[in-house]
Each structure stands twice: as structure tokens, then as C-alpha cells.
N, C-alpha and C positions, 0 to 999 in steps of 0.2 A: 264450767260456767261459760256462757256465750255472751259476747258483747253484741248488742243490737243497735243498728242505725247510728253508730258512732256517738251515742249519747253517754257512754260510760256506765250504762245500767247492766249489772251482772244478772242475767236471766238464765236459769237452768231449765232443763226439760220439764220439771214440775211446774215452774212459773208459767211456761208457755202453755202447758195443758190447762192450768187454772185460768189463764187469760182466754184461751179458746172457749172454755165453758162459759165464763162470765160475759164474753162478747155475744154469745148466743142467747143467754138468759141470765141477767144480773141478779135475779131473785132466787137463783138456785141455792138451796141451803148448803152451808159449808160442810155439813156432814156428808151430803151427796157428792159434793166436789171431792172431798177426801176419799170417799169410796172409789170414785172414778179414777183418781190419780195415785191411789195407795199411800195416802198421808192421813194423819189424824186431823180432826176438825180444828183443834188449836193450832196445829202447824199450818193449815190452810189459812186460818185467820191471821197469823203472823205474817205470812207471805203476802196476803192481800194488803194488810196494813203497810208493809214495807213498800209495795208497789204504788200504793196511793201516796205515801209520803214522798217518794222519789219522783212522782209525776208520771210514771208508766201508765197508771190508771188515772186519766185526766179528769173524769167526772163519773158520777153515778146518776143517770138521768132516765126518764121515761121517754120513749120515742113515740110521738103523737102522730097519728094519721091526719094530715092537713085537711083532707076531704071531710072527715068526721067532725071537724071544728070550724067548718065554713071558710077555710083558707085553701080553696081548691085550684087556684091559678098559680102555677110555677113558671117563673120567668128567668131565663139565663141572660145576663147582660154583660156585654163586652164593653169596657170603658177605656178610652184613650185620654191621657192627660196632656196638657200643654207643656208643662215643665216637670222634670224629675228632680228638681231641687229637693233636698231631703226634708226641709221644713214643710214644703207643700205636699210632698208624698205622705209625711206623717199625719198631716191634717186630713188628707183625703182618707187614709187608712182609718183614722179615728172616726171620721164621719160615717164610713161604711160599717165599722164595727159597732157603732152606737145605734144603728137602725135595726129595730127588732124584726123588720121584714126581711132583712138580709140574713139568710140562713148560713151561707158560706161565702167567703171572700178570699180570692187568691190574687196575689201580685205575681204576674206572669211575664214570660218572654214572648216575643212575637209581635204581631201587629197591635194587639190590645195590650194595655198595661195591667188591667184588672179584669177578672171574670167573677161575676157575682151570681149566686143562686138566690132568688127572691121568691117569697111566698106571700100572696095577697088574696083577698076575698073577691076583688073585682078589678076590672081595668081602670075604673075611676080611682081606686086606691093606688094602683100602680102609677097612674098619671100624677097623682099628688106626690108620690115618692120621687118620681123623676124631677119634679119641680124642686123638691127639697134637697135631694142629693146631687143632682147633675146640673140643672139649669141655674141653681143658686150658687154653684161653686165655679168661680172664674177659672179654675185650673182644669176643668173638664173640657176637653176639645170636642169630643163626640162620644156617643154611646150607641150601641146596637142591641136591639131587643129580640130575643128568640123566645117565643111562647111555647111551652111544652104542651104537646097534644095528649101525651100519655106518659105516665110514670112507669117506665119499664123496670127500673131497678133503682132503689135508693137505699144505700146501706152505710153503716158506720163501722163495720168490722174491718180490722186490719189483718191481712194475710200473715200468718205466723210460721208457716211451714217452710 
């Protein structure tokens, strides 16, 4: 058994192979997964259930192409806060986490305190978001906007090798 990422999750080679397949296509039938990793479908099902219950598999979702649903503008935002008091940071994190336009949010080291990946349909929508998330929050010192010109790679897979 391998311990991964210090989380105490015991993952063996079968689990890693199953995860690799599921990350590429979560709709792969368990029978096919079993054939690929040399386990029975019920054994694959038990392993998947265990990994879901332990949080190794965090969600089963459909990855939607933002362009196909009219959300074609991706903006990366660097945010600096005035104070890193824990209550103010928690409120800022909650604000970012609660905004559906915010696809990803990272609390980071360096010049910025947060980096956000935002998806919107128009720059007008982005402006409204900035008013709501940044200008209305007295703890936001400044933010810097980077508009993506092309989505070269957007992935959710975790390297398991």
C-alpha cells in the first residue's frame, strides 16, 4: 500500500490504475475498468466506493466547455488584501467560494494573496463581479486582471505516476 500526499489514504497499484481511468473518463463501465486492471467489476465497485467515502474521489462531475454555454471569457485575477486577520481572510475566502463565476480560488504566497480563475460571458459581467467581490469588500487592497486570450490547457487530472 502506498500513502499518498500525507493524507493517510492507503492506495495500492489497483487504486491508482482505477483513478487514472476514471480521471480520463468517469463514465467508463466498471466491467471495462476491471478488465483493464485485472479485477472483477464488484471489486472495482468496492474500491471506487471506498475512495469516494474517504474523499480521494472528491466529485463525479461533467466538465463543461465554457465556450459552448456562452461563458467564453476567462479571467485570472490576482487579489491583494489589506489585512490577513483570520476573520477577514475567512470572510474573503467565503465570498470567493460563494461566487459561481469563480471557477478556482487559491490562497497563495508572493505579492498577491489570492489567485482566482473566473469565467464570464462578457466584460460587463466581469465588471459587475468586480464591484460585488472586490470594490464592495473593504479588505481588498487591489486586484489585477489578466484576460485569457486562448485556453491552451485546462485540466482536472492529478498526476498519479
